[in-house]
C-alpha positions in Angstrom: -0.1 0.0 0.0 0.9 3.7 -0.6 0.6 5.2 2.9 1.1 8.8 3.9 2.4 9.6 7.4 1.4 13.3 8.6 4.2 14.4 10.9 6.4 11.5 9.8 9.6 13.2 10.9 8.6 13.4 14.7 9.1 11.1 17.6 6.1 8.9 16.8 6.2 9.5 13.0 9.6 7.9 12.6 8.6 4.8 14.4 5.4 4.6 12.1 7.5 5.1 9.1 9.8 2.2 10.2 7.0 -0.1 10.9 5.4 0.6 7.5 8.6 0.1 5.8 9.3 -3.2 7.6 5.8 -4.4 6.3 6.7 -3.4 2.6 4.5 -0.4 2.3 5.4 2.5 0.2 5.7 5.5 2.6 5.0 9.1 1.9 6.1 11.4 4.6 4.1 14.8 5.0 6.2 17.4 6.8 7.3 20.7 6.2 10.9 19.5 5.6 9.5 17.5 2.8 7.6 20.4 1.1 4.3 20.0 2.7 3.0 22.5 5.2 0.1 20.9 7.0 -1.1 24.1 8.7 -1.3 26.2 5.5 -2.0 23.2 3.2 0.8 24.0 0.9 2.0 21.0 -1.1 -0.6 18.7 0.4 -2.5 17.9 -2.5 0.3 16.9 -4.5 1.7 14.8 -1.6 -1.3 12.8 -1.4 -1.4 11.7 -5.0 -1.9 7.9 -5.2 -2.1 7.6 -1.5 -4.5 4.8 -0.2 -4.3 5.7 3.6 -3.1 8.6 5.7 -1.7 8.1 9.3 -1.8 11.4 11.3 0.6 11.6 14.1 1.1 15.4 14.1 1.7 17.2 17.3 2.4 20.6 18.7 4.1 21.4 22.0 1.8 23.8 23.7 -0.1 24.3 27.0 -2.6 26.8 25.4 -6.1 25.6 24.6 -6.4 28.1 21.8 -3.3 27.1 20.0 -4.0 23.3 20.5 -7.6 23.7 19.1 -6.4 25.8 16.2 -3.5 23.6 15.4 -5.4 20.2 15.5 -8.6 21.6 13.9 -6.7 23.3 11.1 -4.3 20.2 10.3 -7.2 17.8 10.4 -9.4 20.0 8.2 -6.7 20.4 5.7 -6.0 16.7 5.7 -9.5 15.6 5.2 -10.2 18.1 2.5 -7.1 17.1 0.6 -7.7 13.4 1.0 -11.2 13.6 -0.3 -10.0 15.4 -3.4 -7.1 12.9 -3.9 -9.5 9.8 -3.4 -7.7 8.6 -0.1 -9.8 5.8 1.4 -8.8 5.8 5.0 -7.7 8.3 7.6 -6.1 7.0 10.7 -5.4 9.5 13.6 -3.6 9.1 16.9 -5.3 10.4 20.0 -5.0 10.1 23.7 -6.7 7.9 26.2 -8.7 10.1 28.5 -8.7 13.3 26.4 -12.5 13.3 26.4 -12.5 13.3 30.2 -9.7 15.3 31.4 -9.8 19.0 30.5 -6.2 19.9 30.1 -5.8 22.6 27.5 -3.7 20.4 25.2 -6.4 17.7 25.2 -9.1 20.1 24.1 -7.2 20.3 20.7 -7.2 16.4 20.5 -11.1 16.5 21.1 -11.2 18.9 18.2 -9.1 16.7 16.0 -11.3 13.7 16.7 -14.4 15.8 16.0 -13.2 16.9 12.5 -11.9 13.4 11.6 -14.8 11.4 12.6 -17.3 13.9 11.1 -15.5 14.3 7.9 -16.1 12.7 4.4 -13.2 10.3 4.5 -13.7 7.0 6.3 -11.7 7.1 9.4 -10.3 5.5 12.4 -9.2 7.2 15.7 -6.7 5.3 18.0 -6.6 6.6 21.6 -3.3 5.5 23.3 -2.1 5.8 26.8 1.1 7.8 27.8 4.3 6.5 26.0 7.3 5.1 28.0 9.1 7.8 25.9 7.2 10.4 27.7 9.7 10.0 30.7 12.5 10.4 28.3 11.0 13.6 26.9 10.7 15.1 30.4 14.4 14.4 31.0 15.5 15.8 27.6 14.3 19.2 28.7 17.2 21.4 29.6 17.6 23.3 32.9 18.7 22.6 36.5 15.5 20.7 37.5 13.4 18.0 36.0 9.7 18.5 36.0 8.0 15.2 37.0 4.1 15.4 36.7 2.2 13.4 39.3 0.2 11.0 36.9 -1.3 7.7 37.3 -0.9 5.9 33.9 -0.7 2.6 32.0 2.2 3.4 29.7 2.9 1.7 26.4 5.9 1.5 24.2 6.0 3.9 21.3 7.0 1.1 18.9 3.8 -0.9 19.8 1.7 2.3 19.2 3.3 2.5 15.8 2.6 -1.2 15.0 -1.1 -0.8 16.1 -1.5 2.4 13.8 0.0 0.3 10.9 -2.3 -2.7 11.6 -5.4 -0.2 11.7 -4.1 1.4 8.4 -4.3 -2.0 6.7 -7.8 -2.7 8.0 -11.4 -1.4 7.4 -12.1 2.0 9.1 -13.5 1.6 12.5 -14.5 5.1 13.7 -13.4 5.0 17.4 -11.0 2.1 17.8 -10.6 0.1 21.1 -8.2 1.9 23.3 -4.4 1.0 23.4 -2.6 0.6 26.6 0.5 -0.9 28.1 0.7 -4.1 30.1 1.0 -2.4 33.6 -1.8 -0.5 35.0 -1.1 1.8 38.0 2.4 3.0 37.3 3.1 6.6 38.4 5.0 8.9 35.7 7.1 10.6 38.4 8.5 7.3 39.4 9.2 6.3 35.9 11.2 9.5 35.4 13.2 8.8 38.6 14.1 5.3 37.4 15.1 6.5 34.0 17.1 9.5 35.5 19.0 6.8 37.7 19.8 4.7 34.6 21.2 7.9 32.8 23.1 9.3 35.7 21.0 12.3 35.7 21.5 13.9 39.1 19.3 16.9 38.7 16.8 17.7 41.2 13.3 16.3 40.2 10.4 18.5 41.0 7.3 16.5 41.4 4.3 18.7 40.2 0.5 18.0 40.9 -1.2 20.1 38.2 -3.8 22.5 39.8 -7.6 22.1 39.6 -9.9 19.3 38.6 -7.7 18.2 35.6 -4.7 17.8 37.9 -6.7 15.6 40.3 -8.0 13.6 37.4 -4.5 12.7 36.0 -3.1 12.1 39.4 -6.0 9.7 40.2 -6.5 7.6 37.1 -8.2 9.9 34.5 -5.8 8.8 31.8 -6.3 5.0 32.4 -8.4 3.1 29.8 -11.9 2.4 30.7 -12.7 -0.6 28.4 -11.2 -3.6 26.7 -8.7 -3.0 24.0 -5.3 -4.2 22.8 -2.6 -4.2 25.4 1.1 -3.9 24.7 3.8 -6.5 25.8 6.8 -4.2 26.6 6.9 -3.3 30.3 8.7 -0.2 31.5 11.4 -2.4 32.9 11.9 -4.1 29.7 12.0 -0.8 27.9 14.7 0.3 30.2 16.7 -2.9 30.0 16.6 -2.5 26.1 18.4 0.8 26.4 15.5 2.6 24.8 15.6 5.4 27.3 19.4 6.0 26.9 
């Protein structure tokens, strides 16, 4: 199949591209560095020529509700419009478990993305996944004298397994809202995961454990980001991920 990956140069996108290539698919990367601006739409119609399916793993680093809603709404609208014109048969989007229940500003953009995708003219599948093991590495990658460790109860999944599930869904029929994907270990705490990874890396910076304020902070601290129903579960535990050097 000829499959386009929107955001194919990011953390998640690179894994998805690798999984597609391993399966023998022809991959088209939709990113600004490849001549496609997903926000303005420039180059998008040409980039989708001959594409069967699009996997959207685009992202924006923001804590602003306005910016998140604008970004995900605009990118999703541009993609669905161009897909319809190009004859794309399936749109697969990555979302987040709990984004419909937890009122974090960033999650409001993911809700908008789901609304556009599932209400669009192109048959679609939305996969909500729990936090990645790699989220701990992203926290440690931030520069500065301290590391922010959010108080968060989660059921983390390895990014490689998220990519594999997205590719599996891309090869199937559109499902609408797909069963939620989570890792094999319910009840892990993100702040402890960051501490364990920091110890492995020899990172001696002070770790500031932060409980986000308000209702949303209480929700993520107490399980608002855990799956609520049955669905696929990853096999790679956080310890196995650490042992494999994935966090190095």
